[in-house]
C-alpha positions as CSV (number, residue, x, y, z in Angstrom):
1,G,-6.9,-6.5,31.8
2,K,-6.7,-5.1,28.3
3,K,-5.1,-7.1,25.6
4,S,-2.1,-5.7,23.7
5,L,-2.5,-4.8,20.0
6,R,-0.4,-7.8,19.0
7,Q,-2.6,-10.2,21.0
8,R,-5.8,-8.7,19.5
9,V,-4.4,-9.2,16.0
10,V,-3.3,-12.8,16.8
11,D,-6.8,-13.5,18.2
12,E,-8.5,-12.1,15.1
13,L,-6.3,-14.1,12.8
14,K,-7.1,-17.3,14.8
15,H,-10.8,-16.4,14.6
16,Y,-10.6,-16.1,10.7
17,Y,-8.5,-19.3,10.5
18,H,-11.0,-21.3,12.5
19,G,-13.9,-19.8,10.6
20,F,-12.4,-20.7,7.2
21,H,-11.5,-24.2,8.5
22,L,-15.1,-24.8,9.7
23,L,-16.5,-23.6,6.4
24,W,-14.1,-25.9,4.5
25,I,-15.3,-28.9,6.6
26,D,-19.0,-27.9,6.0
27,T,-18.3,-27.5,2.3
28,K,-16.8,-31.0,2.0
29,V,-19.7,-32.5,3.9
30,A,-22.2,-30.6,1.7
31,A,-20.4,-31.9,-1.5
32,R,-20.9,-35.4,-0.3
33,M,-24.6,-34.7,0.3
34,V,-24.9,-33.3,-3.2
35,W,-23.2,-36.4,-4.5
36,R,-25.7,-38.6,-2.7
37,L,-28.6,-36.5,-4.0
38,L,-27.3,-36.9,-7.6
39,H,-27.2,-40.6,-7.1
40,G,-30.9,-40.8,-6.0
41,Q,-30.6,-41.0,-2.2
42,V,-32.9,-38.9,0.0
43,L,-31.5,-36.6,2.6
44,T,-32.9,-36.3,6.2
45,R,-34.4,-33.0,7.4
46,R,-31.2,-32.3,9.4
47,E,-28.9,-33.0,6.4
48,R,-31.1,-30.8,4.1
49,R,-30.9,-27.9,6.6
50,R,-27.1,-28.3,6.9
51,L,-26.8,-28.3,3.1
52,L,-28.9,-25.1,2.8
53,R,-27.0,-23.4,5.6
54,T,-23.7,-24.3,3.9
55,C,-24.8,-23.0,0.5
56,A,-26.1,-19.8,2.1
57,D,-22.7,-19.4,3.9
58,L,-20.8,-19.8,0.6
59,F,-22.9,-17.0,-0.9
60,R,-22.4,-14.8,2.1
61,L,-18.6,-15.5,1.9
62,V,-18.2,-13.3,-1.2
63,P,-19.1,-9.9,0.4
64,F,-17.3,-11.0,3.6
65,L,-14.1,-11.6,1.7
66,V,-14.2,-8.0,0.5
67,F,-13.9,-6.9,4.2
68,V,-11.0,-9.3,4.8
69,I,-9.0,-8.6,1.6
70,V,-9.3,-4.8,1.3
71,P,-7.0,-3.0,3.8
72,F,-8.7,-1.2,6.7
73,M,-12.1,-2.3,5.5
74,E,-12.5,-4.5,8.5
75,F,-13.1,-1.4,10.6
76,L,-16.4,-0.9,8.6
77,L,-17.5,-4.5,9.3
78,P,-19.4,-3.7,12.5
79,V,-21.4,-1.0,10.7
80,F,-22.4,-3.4,7.9
81,L,-23.2,-6.1,10.4
82,K,-25.5,-3.6,12.1
83,L,-27.2,-2.8,8.8
84,F,-27.2,-6.4,7.5
85,P,-27.2,-8.7,10.5
86,D,-27.2,-12.0,8.5
87,M,-24.3,-11.0,6.3
88,L,-21.7,-13.0,8.3
89,P,-21.3,-16.7,7.4
90,S,-22.4,-18.9,10.3
91,T,-18.9,-20.4,10.8
92,F,-17.5,-16.9,11.6
93,E,-20.1,-16.1,14.3
94,T,-19.1,-16.3,18.0
95,E,-21.4,-16.4,20.9
96,S,-20.7,-12.8,21.7
97,K,-21.5,-11.7,18.2
98,K,-24.8,-13.6,18.1
């Protein structure tokens, strides 16, 4: 069946909450990796890719926040995602959006 408007809003808020939470966790892990780099340790290939992905996500977060903060701007998000497919931070992507 079709979800009510209230349920769709709650689902979207949960999606944003989980996305920001995952981004916060990735940022903390990336900060630890940068700390290790500054103290002369070498990162593995997997750690280096995760650090680069997290940095890219933080840069992608700025234009994404405009859509979240400005009222009714989220209705234009699908249009911008069609024009710029890699604009969304990776922690906000779902399997259906990939």
